[in-house]
N, C-alpha and C positions, 0 to 999 in steps of 0.2 A: 702655040708655035714654039715658044721658048723651051718647053719641055721636050718637044721633038728634037730641037737643036742639041739639047743637053745629052739626050740618049745617043744621037748620032756621033757626037764628039767623044762620048765615053767609049763607044765600040771602036772608033777609029784610032784612039790613042791609048789603048790599054797599056802599051809599053811605058807610058810616061806617068809619073806621079807628081803633080804640081806642088804637093806639100813638101816634097823632099828639098826642092830648091829654096823654099821659104825656111825650112829647118836649117839649111846650111847658111842662109843669109842672116838669120836671127839666132844663131847658135848661142850668142852671149846672153840672150833673154831667157833661154831655157835652163832653169835652175834645178839642180838635183838636190837630194836631201842633205848631203854633206855640206854643200854651199849654204843651204838654209840654216843648218845647225850652226855654221860659222857666223852667219848674219845674226842669228838669235843670241849667240854668245857676245858678240859686239854690242848688241842692243842691251843686254843685261849689264855689261860694264858701263855703258853710258847712263843707264838708270841709276846705278850706284853713284856715279859721278854727279848726277843731277840732284840726288838727295843730300849730298854732303855740302855743308856751308862753305867749305874750303874750295871746292871744285865746281860749284854750281855755275859760277859766272862763265866758265869755259865750256860747260856742257851744252850739247845741242838739245838734249832732252831736258827741259827745264823743270820737270817734275813739280808742277805748281800745286801747293797746298790749297785745297778748296774750302777748308773749314767745315766740310760735311763730315760729321763724326759717326754717323750711323746710317745703315740702310733701313728701310721700313720694316716693321714687324707685323703689319696688318691691323694694328690698333689705332692708327692715325685717324684723326677726324678734324673737320673744320671746313670753312668756306673761304676761298681765296680768288683773287684776280691774278692772272698770269699774262706776261708779255713774252713773246718768243721772236727774237731778232737774230737772224743769221744768214740771210740771203736776200734775193730780190723781192721776196714777200715776207711779211711777218704777221703773226697772229696775236689777237687779244682774246682771252678766255676767262670764263668764270668756271672754277673747278670746285666741286663739292666732294668731300672725302669722308667716308665712314658713316656709321649708323646714327650718329647724333644729327646728321643732316637728313634723316629720313631715308637713307640708303642702306641696303644690306651691308652687314659688316664686311669690310674688305673691299667694298665697292667704290667706284668713282663715277661721277656724272660731270659732263662738261657741256658748256655752251660756248661756241667760238665764232669768230669772224676773221677772215683773212683780208689784209690790206696790202696793196702794192707799195713798193718803195721805189719811187722814180729814180732813174739812173743818175740824174743830176745830183740827187742827195747822196749817192754812193761816193761821189768825188767832191761834194761841196763842203760846207762848214758843219762841224759836229753839232753845234747848237740847232741848226736847221733840221738835221736828221732826227734829233731827239724831240724837238718841238712837234715834228710830224708824228712821232710815236705817241706823245702826250695827247695830241689832238685826236688821234685814232682811239686812244683809250677813253677819252671823254665821249666820243661818238658812240662807242660800244655801250657805255653805261646808259646813255640816253636811249639807244635803240632797244636794249634788253630790259628797260625799266628797272635798272638797279639803282638803289637809293644813293643820291649824292650827299645826303646829310650824314650817313653812317661812315665811320672810318673803316676802310677795307685793307686787310693784309694783302700785299702784292709780292709776287715772285717774278723774277726777271731772268729769262734764259738769254744769255748773251754769248754767242758762239764764236768768240774771238779770244786770243790769248790774253789773260789778265793775271796780274799778281795780286792775290787777295791777302789782306791782313785780318779780315774777319769775314763772316758769312755774307754780310751786307756791305762790303767795301772792296773795291778792286780797281787797280790801276791798269789801263789798257797798255799792253806792251807793244803790240803792233797790229795793224790790220792784215787780214787775209781775204781770200775769196773776192778779189777785185774791189774791195772797199778802200777808200782813201779819204774819208771825211776828215777835214782839218781841225786842229785844235783840241782833239780828244786824247791823242797818244800821250801817255805819261800822266793822265788825269784820272781821278776817281769817277768811274762811269756811273755808279749809283748816285753820287752827289750831283753829277751833271743831269741825270734823269730827274732827280728831285727838283733841280732848278727849272727844268723844262715844264714839269707838272705845275710848279708854282707860277710860272709865266702864263700858262694857259688858264689857270684858276678854275675854281668850281669843283675841284676833286680833292677828296681827303683820303690819302692812302699812306700806309706805312710799308716801306720796302723791307721785307724780312730777309730776303735771300737773293743773291745773284749767282747763277750757275752756268757752267758750260753745257752745251747740248749733249755732250758725251756723258757728263755726270747725270743730267736729267734722264737720259736713256737708261742708265744703270738703275736709277731710283724707281723709274716706272716699272721696269721688269722686276725689281726687288720687292715691289709691293705685292706681287703675286707669287714670288718665288724667293724665299728668304736665303737661298744659297747663291743668289745673284750678287756678286761682288766685283764684277768687271763690266764696264760699258765700252762699246765699240761702235764707232761711226765709220761707215764706208759709203760716202756720198760725194757731193761736190768736193768736199775735203775729206780728210781722214784723221782720226784721232782715237785715243783710248784712255780710259781712267780705270783705277782699281783701288781697293781698300788696302792701305799700307799701314804697318805698325808705326804708331806715333814716335816711338823711340828711335826710329830710323830717319825721321824727317827733321833734319837739323834746322830748317828754316822756321820751325814752329816750336815754341817753348813747351815743355812738358814731355813726358814719356809714357803716360798712361793712356791706353786706348788705341783707337785707330782713326785714320782720316783718309778720305778719298783724295787721291793725287791725280791731277790732270797731267798726263805725260807730255802732251803736245807732240805726239808721235810723228807728225808730218815733217818735223824739222830734223829727224834723224838723217845723218849723212851730210849735213851742212858743213861738217869739219873734214870731210873726205873719207868718212868711215865706209862709204859705199863705192869708193872710186873703182874698186875691182869689178864692180857689177854695173857700172854706168856705161851706156852705149852712146854712140855718136848722136842717136836720135834724142836721147835724154839731154845731151848737152845742147843740141840745137833748140829744143823746146825751152830749156832753162834760159838760154841766152835771149830768147824772144819774149820772155815773160815780164811781168811788171816788177818782179822781185828776184833778179838773177842771183844765184848762189844761195837762195833761201828755200826752205820747205822742199828739200831734195826728194825725200821719200814720198811726200804727198804728190809730187809731180810724176812719180813713177806708178802711183796706185790710185790717185783720186779721180773721181768722175769728171772733174773739170778738165782733166788732161788726157784721159785714155783715148778719146776720139782723135785728139790732135796727134798723139803718138802714132796711131794707126795711119793717119794721113801722111805723116812725115816718112814712115816706112814705105808706104805704097808709092809715094812721090819718088823716093830714091830708087826703088826697084823699076819704076817706069822709066826713069832717066837712064838707067843702065840697060834698058831693053828687055828686062825680065818680065814686064807686064805690058799689056795693051800694045804690043809690037813697038814699044818705045814712044808711043804717043802720050803727051802730057797736056791736059786741058788747063785752061785758066782757073777753072773752079777747083781743080786739084791743087793748084798752086796757092789757093786762097786759105789763109788761116781761119780755122773755125768751121769749115764746111763739113767736117766729119765730127759728130758728137758722140757722147757715151751712149745716148739712146740708139744711135746707129750701130754701135758695137754690140749692144744687147740684142738688137733685131737680127744682126747678121749671125748670131750664135743660137738662134731659136732652133729647136730640134727638127721641126718639119719644114718650116718656111725660111730657114736661114739662107739658103742659096738664092731663093727668089728675092729675099730682102737685100741680099748683097748686090744682085743684078740691078735692082731698082735704084739703090744708092749710087752705084757706079754710072748708071745711065743719067741720073740727075746731075752727076758731075761732068756731064758732056763726054763721057767715055763710051767706047763700044767694046764691052768685055766678051771674051770667049768663055766657054764653060770652065777651062783651066784657070782663066783669070779670076773667075768668081770663086773657085775652090781655093786658089792661092790667097786672095784677099781675105776670105773667111778665115783661113788658117792664120794669117797675120793677126787678125782680130783676136783669135783664140789664144795665140802666144802672148800678146800684149795683156789681155785680161787675166790669163793664167798666171803670168808673172806677178800681176797685181795681187791676186789672191795668195800666191806663194809668199810674197814679201810681207803682207799683212799677217799671214800665218806665223812667220818667223818672229815678228814683233809680239804677237799675242802669246806665242810659246814662251818668249822671254818673260813676259808678265806673269803667266801662270807658273813658271818655274820659280820665280821670286816668291809668289804667294805660298807655294809648296814649301820652299825653304823657310819662310817665316813661320810656318806652322810646324816645322821640323817633322815633316811627314813624308813617308815614301810614296804615298799616293795622294790624290787630290780629287775631290768631288765638288764641282763648282758649276755655276751657271753664268753665261756671258749674255748680257742684254745687247742686242744689235739693232741699229737703225741706219738709214741712209739709202739713197736712190739706187746706187750700184748694187748693194746687197739685195734690195727689194726687187729691182727691175731685171737684173741680169739673170737669165734662166739657169746658168751653170755655176754662177759665182758661189752661192752658199754651199753647195755640195763639195766643190773643190776646197773651199776654206776649211770645212769641217774635217774632211779626209786628211788633209795635210797636217792640221793641228794634232789630230789623233795619231798620225804616223810619227810625228816629231816627239809626242809625249804619250807613249802607249800606256804609261802608268796613271794617267789622268783621265777621269771621267768627266768630260766637258759637255754640258748641255747648252745649246744656243737657243735663245728666245727672242723672237722678233718683237720689237717694241711697238706698242700701239699709242700713237700721238706722244711718243716718248719725250721729245724736247719740250713740249708744251706742258703735259701733265706732270713731268718729272720735277719741274721747278716748284709747282704747287706742293708736291710730295716732300721736297726738300724742306719747304716751309713748315709743312705738317709735322715732319720728323723733328725739326728744330723746336716747334711748340711742344711736342710730346716730351722731348728730352728736357726742355726748360721746366715744364710742369712736374715731371718726375724729379728733377733736381731740387725744386722747391720743396716737394714733399719729403724727399730723402734727407735734405738738409734740416728740415723741421724736426724729423725724428731723431737725427743724430745730434741735434743741438742739445738734447737732454743730457748728453755725455760730455759736452764742452763746458768746462768749469772756468769761470772768470777768476781774475786775481783776487777779487773780493771774496769769492766763495772759497778759494784755497786758503786765504788768511783765516777765514772762519773755521775751516777744518783744522788748521794749525792751532788755533786758540782752543778748540774743543779737545784736541789731543792733549794739549798742555794741561787743561783742566782735568782730563781723565788721568794723566800721569800723577798729578798732585793728589787727586782724590784717592787713587789706588795705594798711595804710600801711607795714608792715614789709617789709624787703628780702628776708627769708628766710621760707620756708614759704609754703604756699598758703592762699588765703582765698576763700570763696564770694562775698564782697563785694569786687570787684576794686579799688576805690579808685584810679581812673586819673587821673594828673596831666593837667591840661588846658593847662598853661603859660600860663594867664591869671592875671596877677598883681594886676591892679587893676580896680576897677569904674569906671564913667564918673563924671566930675566936672561934666558939663554944658557943658564948653568945646569939645566935639567939633564939627568943622565939615567940610564937603565932601560930595562925592557918592561913594556906595559901592554896590556890587552885593552883594546877599545871595541866596544859593542855599540852598534847603532841600529835602533828600530825606527825606521822612517815610514813614509807614506805608502811605499810599494815594496820595499826590500828590507831585509835584515843583513847587516854587514858586520863581519868580524875582522878585526885588524890586529896585527902585532906591530908595535911602534918601538923603534930603538932610538934613544937619544944619547949622544956621545959627549955631552957636556960642553960642546963648542957651539957658538951662535949659528943658527940655521942648519946645524948638522943633525939630520935625522934620516931614518930609513923606515919605510912602511910596507908591510905585506898584508894583503887582505883577500877576502873571498866573499862573494855576494850571494845571498839566498833569496829567492822570490817567496813572498808570503802569500799563500793561497787565500782566496776570498773566504773559504770556509773557516780559516783560522782567524781572519780579521773580524768575522761576525759570529764566531762560535763562543765557546766558554773561555774565560781567562786562563784556567788551568791548562787547557789544550794549547792556547797561544804560547804561554811561557814554557811549557814542555817542549814545544817545537823550537823555541829559541835556544833552550838548553841543548837540544839535539844538534842544532847548527853549530853552537859553540864547541861541543864535543867533536864534531866532524872537523872543525877548523883546527883545533889543538892536535888532533890526530894527523891532519894534513901537514901541520908545521912540526910534528914530532915532539910536542911539548905537553903531552897529556899529564905527565907526572909532576910538572912544575906548578907551584902555587904562585901565580902572577897577580900583582895588583891590577885591577881592572876599573875602567871608567865606562859608565853606561850612558850613552846619549839616547835620551828618550824624548822624541819630538812631539810631545803632547803636554798640555797644561798640568803642572804639578805644584802642589804646595809643599815647600821644604821646611823642615825643622832642623835639618843639618845637611851637610854636603852629600851625605850618603843616605839620606832619607827623603823620599818624595812621594806624596800622596796624589794619585791621579784624580784631578778634579772633574774632567770630562773628556771623552774621546772626540776627535774630529778627523778630517781627511779620510773619511770612509770607514774608520774603525768603529765597531760596536760590540767588542768582546764583553761578555757578561762577567759580573763579579770582579770587576777591576776598579771601577770608579769608587773613590773613597778608601782605597787600599794603597799601602806602600809598595811601589813597584820593585824596589830593591829586595824587599822581603819576599815578594812573589818570585823573583828570579832566583834568590838563594834557595827557596824551598824546591823549585823545579830542579836545580842542580843537585840537591840532596836526593830527590826522588830518582834521579838518573844514576847517582852513585858511581860515576866514572872519573870524575876530576873535581878539583876544588879551586875556588877563586876567591881572592880578596877584593870584593866589590867596594872600592874606596870612594866612589863618587857617582852620583846620577845627575846628569845635566841636560838641559834643553839643547837642541841642535844649534840654536842661535848663540848660546853661550859658548858652545864648542867652536863655532866659527870665529867668534871674537878671540878666543884663546889661541886658535891656530894662527890667525893673522897677527896677533900681538907678539907671537914668537918671531915674526919677520919684522915687525914695526912696533917699537915700544909705545908709540903714540896711539895705537889702536885700543880704544876703550868702548867701542860700540860694535855690536854684531847685528847683521841684517840677513834675514832669509827671505828671498822672493822666489818661490818655486811653486810646488803644489800648494803649500801654505805660505803665510806671510807673517813675520814676527820680527821684533827688535829686542835686544837687551843692551844695557849700558852700565857703566860704573857710576853708582849713585853715592853721595855722601851718606855715611852710616847714620849720622845724626838726623837725617830727613826721613829715615825709614821707621815710622812709628810702629807699624805692625810687627817689625822685627823685635823692637823693644818689648812689646806686649807679650810676645811668645817666649823670648829667650833672655830677656834682661838687656841691660845697656849695651853689652858687647855682642850678645848673640852667642849661641853655642859654638864652641870651637874657635872663637875669634882670637887671633894671636895678639898678646899684649905687646906694647911697645912698638906697634907698627907705625912707621913714619908715613905721612901723606906725601904723595908725589904730585908735581905740577903736571901741566898738560903735555909736557915732553917726556914724562917718566922719571924726572930728576927729583931728588928729595927737596921739599920746601924747607926753608929755614923757619925756626920758631915753633914747629909743631910739637916737638918735645915728646912725641909718642902718646898724645892724648887720644884715648879710645874714642871720644866723640867725633873725631874728624877722620876716622877710617872710612874706607869705601867698601861697598859690596856690589857685585853685579846683580842687577835686577832684570828678571825676565818679564818684560812688560805685558806679554800676551795682548798686544795692541789690536789683534784681530777682533776683539770684542767691542771695540769702539762702535757706538751706534746701536748696541743692543738695548740701550735705554731710550732710543728714539732720537738721539742727537744728530743723526745724519739723514733724517727723513726728508729734509728739503732737497737733498741731492740724489736720493734713491729713485730710480726710474721704475716704471711698471714692469720692465724686463727683469730688473733685480728682484723685485717682489716675487715674480713668477719662479725665478731660480731658487730663492730662499724657501718658498712654500713647498717646493718639490725636493728639497734637500733632506739629508738625514737628521739635521738639527735646525728646524725652523726657528726663526727669530734669534738665532745665536750666531756669533762670529760675523756680524754684518759688514764690518770693515774688511775682513779677510775675504768675504764673498765679492767685494768690489775690486780686490787687488791681486788675488792669488790665482795661480795657474789651474787650480782644481775647478774654478768656476768661470773663468773668462770665456772659455770656449762655449759653455752653455749659455752665457749671456748673449754671445754672438748668435747662437742658434735661435734664441728667442727673437732677436731683432730680425734675422733673416726670415723667420716664419711669419712675423707680422708684415714685413715688406711684401712677401709673396701673397699673403691673403689680401693685401691692398692692391694687388696687380702691378706692383712696382718691380718685381723680380721674378725670374724664372717663368715668365709669361703668365704669372698668376696661378701656376700649377703647383700645388703643395704635394710633394712626393712623400712616400712612406719614409724615406731616409730623413727628410727634413723634420718629420714628426717624431723621430727617434731621439729621446734624451741621451745626452752623452756622446752622440756620434761626432760632434764637432769638437775634437780635442784641442787643448790650448796650444799644442805644438804646431797646429795648423796656422795659428796666428803668426808665429815666428816665421814659418815658411812663406805664407802668403804676403807678409809685409817686407820680405827681403827685397832690397834694392836691386839685387842681381836677378830676381825672378821675373821673367816676362809674363804678360797676361796669359799667354798660351799655356804656360806651366801652371798658373793659377787655375785655369779652366781644367787642366788635367787633374789637379788635386780635387776639384769639385766633382769631376766626373767619377773619380774613385769613390767618392761619397754617394754616388748615385744622384748627383745634382747636375744635370745637363745645363750648361750656361752659355750665354752669348758673351761677346767681348764686353758689352756694357754691363751685363750682370756681374762679370768678374771685377770690373772697376768698382761697382757698388759694394760687393763683398769685401774687397780690399779696404774700402773706406770704412765700412762697419768695423772690421778688425782693428783698423787704425784708431777709430774713435774710442773703442772699448779699452784697448791697451794703453792709449795715451792717458785716458782718465786714471787708469790704475797706476801708471807711473807718476802722474801728478799727485795723486793721493798719498803714495808712498813718500814722495818728496816733501809734501806738507807735513806728514807725520815726522819725518826725519828732521825737518826744520824745527819742530817743537822740541825734539830731544836735544839737539845740539845747542839750541838757545838756553834750555834749562841747565845743561852742563856749564855753559859759559856764565850764566848768572849765579849758579851754585858757587863758582870759583871767584866771583867778583871781577871778571875780566872784561875789558873793553873789546878784546878780540881773542878768538879761540882758534888754535890750530889742532885738528884732531883727525884721526883716521878711523874709517868704518870698514870692518871686515865683512865681506859680502859672499853669499853663496846662494844657490838656487837656479834651477833651469830657466826660469822666466828671465831673470836678470842676465844670465850667461848667454842664452841663445837668441833672445829676441833682438832684432837688429836696431831698435830705436829706444827700447825701454830705459836703459841706463842713462842715455844722453838726456832724455826728457826729465828723468828723476833728478839728475845732477843739476840741470838748469833750474828746476823748481826750488831746490835747496838754496841755490845761489840767490834767487830772487826773494825768497821768504826769510832767509837767515843771512843777511849781507855782512854781519859782523863775525861770521864764522867761515874759516877756510877748511873745507871738508874734503879729505882725500878718501877715495874709495879703493880698497885693496881686495882683489878677488882671492877668495880662499881656495886652497888646493888641499883636497882630502880633509876638509875642515872638521866634519863630524867625527872622523877617526882620530886624526892627530889632536884635535881639540880636547876630546875626552881623555886621551892619554896625558896631555899636558896638565889638565886639571888634576888628574891623579898624581902626576909627578910633582906639581907645585904643592899639592896637599901633603905629599910625603916629605918634601923638603921642609915645609913649615913645621911639620911634626918633629922632624929631626932638630930644627932650630930651637923649638920649644923645649925639647928634651935636653938639649945641650945647655940651655939656660937654667 
């Protein structure tokens, strides 16, 4: 009969469209995209405000840290109890996760029971509410025959705003959803729950986690889809959470990693941010609510309120005579007679109008066809506005995630739960379309949560257990690199023993202590033009240095030449011919090919000197293996190569180690500089030793040593002449090239060498050699890191246990990556970018572990260098019989210069291990070039002084 009436009305009133008058009446509720973009921008600003410690108190979006630091990766396992409290009913569950529980990997099994929460407990005392929860938990254990003797991990979904200081601690900020249980607001809910469980007795549980239902939803969906980083609830209430970069969350210490933030989205607009969009119906609903002025957005979108909004609109239209011929029934005047279920029913595709008629009839109204169409349209506008507003908020969250990732596009999954989303026939499609329209550059997938709020809490606990287990294993592996003060003192002692042994004429020492035949540091009077040649680990550099005889006044011109691998590992003659070719090119470039300049040759490899211009190569390192060089005088080889070229002539007056050159360069700036340190591709130290202590020098060249200037006055630690020395040759100084990289070649460092160091050593070009250098220098640190990452991955602790070809490739992880990854200014997203460039796809947690591995390896290197330096400065202090030593160390090397923390850690170690020494570190500029030139200039000056005598 009703269908016949509808058809008759339709044909009799074709000229009228009842939806038009509704559109005019509710024009303020019909939001277009520009308005939604404006709302989204306001939402973004409020999110930023809520994340800041300075403005959080005034923010409506509280952006509550949840202390959930990771989404599931599918490897979680365990057996948990779960409580889910958030409405008129709550659940108790047993949740089994993962294959260890006899379930397929990535699977979850649940047993659950739903318990009613009597209304009197909603408004009663908090202790009574939680006692009811505890009693229900005990009942569940009895009913399901779950052991009461065993201690059970428990996860708690608590769907009310809480401020959490840890995963299992949270203060209730305020009740929502018509709960008003007294005595809990401002209290730790987990502690109160434990108290209730203790009062009931007979249950042994450990509360591992308390989470919001929104977080639980995200975690449930994330278990099946690792791209799920947003949780959205559209039900009785509304809320959203997402994974935020920890560095942006001021309310939590630390800046590494991510954390899920509970936005408490429903409170948006409490400060008037939505006043442009609030209608008289929203104001009437808010005024009649239990919390006027609060949860403004939730009252515009949540399932608790949609039906009431429809009722208020229909009531107003009826009073104005726009519906039901002006008739208003008592039922229509009664709050709560229209529910969200009614709204969903009215918008069903086929039965919507029939459902509308049935509702209106139940409200004691006599609707016409047009009335039914109009009321259905009211429902559509109210629910459409709800989905539009939620879309605007979600678009703000997705935009922030995209900005955090510094990406133009975004591919992400949103886990969704809630009765409105599930029951309303049109709501999901509307939400999806508007989000995609607002963010066309984002690929957003929506996944409906299955038992999200219940299962999710257990998954949060499972993830927490997984992370804790992984943390213990990673910490255990990295503990191998963490040196105690006692271990560092032992290294200092062993270095000191090595220094002393190396100075003796008899017996062998892993620390070679090679005399350099450099007796004095610059005094600032050096002048003239000098050629400086430097053969380093990767390049050959030719420099022209001009000294003008005034302190600190010099000019330097240079040109750098790359050394091809075939030269490094070919014949010695080919290598030195290539060097001579580069020198000729440089002299031609400078227009000085006809000038016979004095030259200093910085040769960054271990040499045994018999004079300042004679150095026999002991062994190659740093990747060089040129044949017929070891055991030969490198100056003679260079001179012979120049003769073969027959284009120019040089007076090669000195051959020095790069460490000695660095010391000389810095001594030109600071007369207290009597130590040189290189921490780059290689690692080495030189220092000014008392000549009387150098027994091997006496053995080779007599008491003074070849070329030692007579009458040399000893200087104190400030560079001033000491009284009473009277020019005795026995108290002269000579710079010693320690070659301390060999410490440990005799096994003295075996107690601190890790399996990863052994692997690096065995695969190197010089196994069992330069053991200290392999722990401290840039040539090896990256490879040590790679070995650790490879082991972590094989153990399933990194990169999902998938060993990539890149990770198996020796040398792929260069040491400069350590400096980049450990930079304080580098966000984890950029760390992930570096790893991706290496073919290592990583999660956020993977990036954190990689950064920790880099930090452990580089910190150990810096501490070992500091321990070695402490041995050197204490030896100098004791040599001079001083209670306190002031001295400067000239430093060069990419690791020292570029690594963000290396120098600070090394300096602190020196302070702790050599407290009687005040050590200043001076960074060298063009040390290898200027230093070699200065050694040549000082040598020339000394020869002139001797000749004048």
